[in-house]
C-alpha positions as CSV (number, residue, x, y, z in Angstrom):
1,M,222.7,91.0,28.0
2,R,221.6,93.1,24.7
3,A,219.3,91.1,22.4
4,E,221.7,90.8,19.4
5,E,223.6,88.8,21.5
6,I,220.9,86.9,23.0
7,R,220.2,86.4,19.0
8,G,223.6,84.6,18.1
9,L,223.3,82.4,20.3
10,S,222.5,78.8,19.5
11,D,219.4,76.9,20.8
12,G,221.2,74.9,23.0
13,D,223.2,77.5,24.4
14,L,220.0,79.7,24.8
15,T,218.0,76.7,26.5
16,G,221.1,75.9,29.1
17,R,221.7,80.5,29.8
18,I,218.1,80.6,30.6
19,A,218.7,77.3,33.0
20,E,221.3,78.9,34.9
21,M,219.4,82.3,34.9
22,E,217.1,81.0,36.8
23,R,218.6,78.8,38.9
24,E,220.4,82.0,39.9
25,Q,217.6,83.7,40.3
26,F,216.0,81.3,43.3
27,N,219.4,80.8,44.3
28,L,219.0,84.9,44.9
29,R,215.7,84.9,46.0
30,F,216.2,81.9,48.9
31,K,219.2,84.0,50.0
32,G,217.3,87.1,50.3
33,G,214.8,85.5,52.7
34,T,217.2,84.6,54.6
35,Q,219.7,87.5,55.0
36,P,220.3,90.8,53.2
37,L,221.5,90.4,49.4
38,E,225.4,92.1,48.6
39,D,223.3,93.2,45.1
40,P,219.9,93.2,45.4
41,L,219.6,94.8,42.1
42,R,221.3,92.1,40.6
43,L,217.0,90.2,40.8
44,R,216.0,93.1,38.7
45,A,219.0,92.7,35.9
46,L,218.3,88.5,36.0
47,R,214.4,88.8,36.2
48,K,214.8,91.1,32.7
49,D,217.2,89.0,30.8
50,I,215.0,86.0,31.4
51,A,212.5,87.9,30.1
52,R,215.2,88.7,26.9
53,L,216.3,84.9,26.4
54,K,213.2,83.5,26.9
55,T,211.9,86.3,24.1
56,V,214.3,85.2,21.6
57,A,213.3,81.3,22.1
58,T,209.6,82.2,21.2
59,E,210.5,84.9,18.6
60,R,212.6,81.3,16.8
61,K,210.0,79.0,17.7
62,L,207.5,80.7,15.6
63,G,209.7,81.5,12.8
64,I,209.7,85.5,13.3
65,E,212.1,86.5,11.2
66,R,213.7,90.2,12.3
67,A,211.3,92.3,9.3
68,A,208.2,90.5,10.8
69,R,209.0,92.4,14.0
70,V,209.6,95.4,13.0
71,Q,206.8,95.1,10.7
72,F,205.1,94.1,14.1
73,V,206.4,97.1,16.1
74,D,205.9,99.8,13.4
75,L,201.9,98.4,13.3
76,L,201.8,99.0,16.9
77,L,203.5,101.9,16.7
78,L,200.9,103.1,14.4
79,H,198.1,102.4,16.3
80,T,199.3,103.6,19.8
81,E,199.5,107.7,17.7
82,F,196.1,106.7,16.3
83,V,194.5,105.6,19.5
84,K,195.7,109.0,20.9
85,V,194.2,111.3,19.3
């Protein structure tokens, strides 16, 4: 799931998707403990999708807008270039 798709979701949909994916992740972990998984990489994809969903939820909670995110990323890039030198 792409970040732009996630940002298009309403708050209720976002919360529902997080719960749905966490439930699926739990079920896959439980199943993986008792038998081999058909698609073990699905756990990795779920973990990353959950992280993306939670990131967008946190951004909304804090009121971070796209311009602020871009400015923050630019600031981080400048800092890392400065530290490397």
